[in-house]
N, C-alpha and C positions, 0 to 999 in steps of 0.2 A: 172155596173161593167160587167155582163156577155153581155151588148151590146156591151160593149165597146169592150170587146177579143172576141165579134164577128164579129166587123165591122173589125180587125184588122188581125183576119182568114182570113176575106175573101178580103182584100186589099191584104194579101200576097199570097194570090191564083189567083188574078187577073196579080199580077207581075209573077209567075209563069208561068202561061198560056201565059199572052202577049208578054215573050220574049221567042224564041224559045233556046237560050243559057240556061237557067233556067229548061225549061223542058229537055232538054237534060243531063244536069246533074241528074236531079230525076229520070229518066228513068238509067243511068249508076251505079247509086248510089243503084238504085231495085237491078241491075245484079250484083254488086260488093257485097251487102249483102246479096243475094242469095246464091251465088257460095259459102260463108261462112256455110252459114244455111245445103247447099247441103253438104257438107265437116262434120260436125259435125254429119248427122244424118245417112252417109254411115259409118262413123268410131264406130258408136255406132251399125251399125246394124251388121260391120263385125267383131265387139270385140269375138272373142274365134271361131268365123267360121271354117271351113275346109278349105284348104290351095288353095283351088279352088278361091274359093269365097272370100276370104282375096285378091287374083293375080286381080281378077279382080276387086276389089273396089277398090284395086290400081291404078290400068288400067282411072279406071275413073275418081278417085280423078287427077292425074295428065294430063288426060283429060281436064277436068274442068279448070284444075291454066292454062294452056297454052290456053288454049279457052273461057274462061270465064272470070276468075278474071285478068290477065294479062290485055285482052283487056278494060275490064271495067276498071280498074285503068288507064292505059292511055289513054284514050277517057274523063275521071273525070278530070285529070291533066290537057289534052289539052281544052277541054272546061273552064276550071277557068279559064289556059291563055287565051284564048279567051276573059272571060267575061273581065277578069284583064284589054286585051289591051284595051277593049272599055271603063272601066272606071277609069282608072290609079290609083288605090291606091301605085303603083310603093311606097312612102314616112311613107304607114302606118305599124307596128310592125306587125300586123294580118297575114295580105298579106305574108310577107316573112314567120313568124311562120305557116301558111299553106301549104306555097310551100315547105319549110324545111319535116314537119311531110308525106306530101305526097309523095315526092322524098323518102323519109326513107321508107314509104310503100312497095312503088315500087320496091328500091332496097332489101329490108327485100325477098319480095316476090321473085326476080330473083335468087337473089345470096343465099340464104336461104334456106326458104323454099321449092323451085322446087329439087333444088338437095338431099333434104332430103328425099321427096318424089321419087324419082331418083335411091336412094342408097334405100330403103325399097324395091323398085320392085326388083330387084338387089338379096338382101341379102331373097329375097324368092323366087329368082329363084335357089339361090342356096343352100335352107335352113338352112342358118346361123341366127338363132332364135338372137342372142347378137346382131349382126349388125342390124338385122331387130326393136330391142327394140330400139337401138341406134340412128336408125334412126325417126323411129316413135317420139322419146321423144323428140329431135330436129324440128321437125316438127312441136310439138307440144309447145313446148318454142316458136318458132317464130312464129307459128299462133298466138298464147295471144298476143304477144306481136304487133302483125297485127291488133288484135282487140281494144288493149290499144290504139294504136294510130288510129284506124277509131273513135273512142269515142274521143279524144282529138280533132280530126279536126269538130267532129259533135259538141261538147262544144265548142269551139272556133267560130267555124258558127255561138252559138243559141248567145253566148254574145257580137261579131262585131253585126249580127242581132239586139238584142234588143239598141244594143249603137246608130246606127245607123236611128233605126225607132223613137222613140222616149225617148231620153237620162231622160225626165219628165215624164214616166209611161207609 
């Protein structure tokens, strides 16, 4: 049994290394997950810190969102669409579910998370703690939604992969 599992992982690894689209998606996924972990660490370090550190950490989170998260999401979606164009899975329900989940994640980041980060910076500059707390709460809620969407995408990908690789085991 272990030998069979090892063979499947080895074949999956060859698939990733043989196809540049898979490799691009792997790198972009790592960048996306890395940015999320960065935000968590920055938020934990800034909790209860002085005003200057809090402002710097919020600036860093905004910069990472614009320079790391959004480009990674966009490239992840574009590489997925390129792979879809090549494999033509348009008639499969999982394809449209992944497009919907990834599009929702991108829209959530663009229209809800990034404005909440900007609002938190604005509140810090005016020393408005109520507005700051509101912005941080919104960012936390929408960020949590993105984590759930990301988990759903991973689970859907695993379920699809298992179904396509070997339906008998």
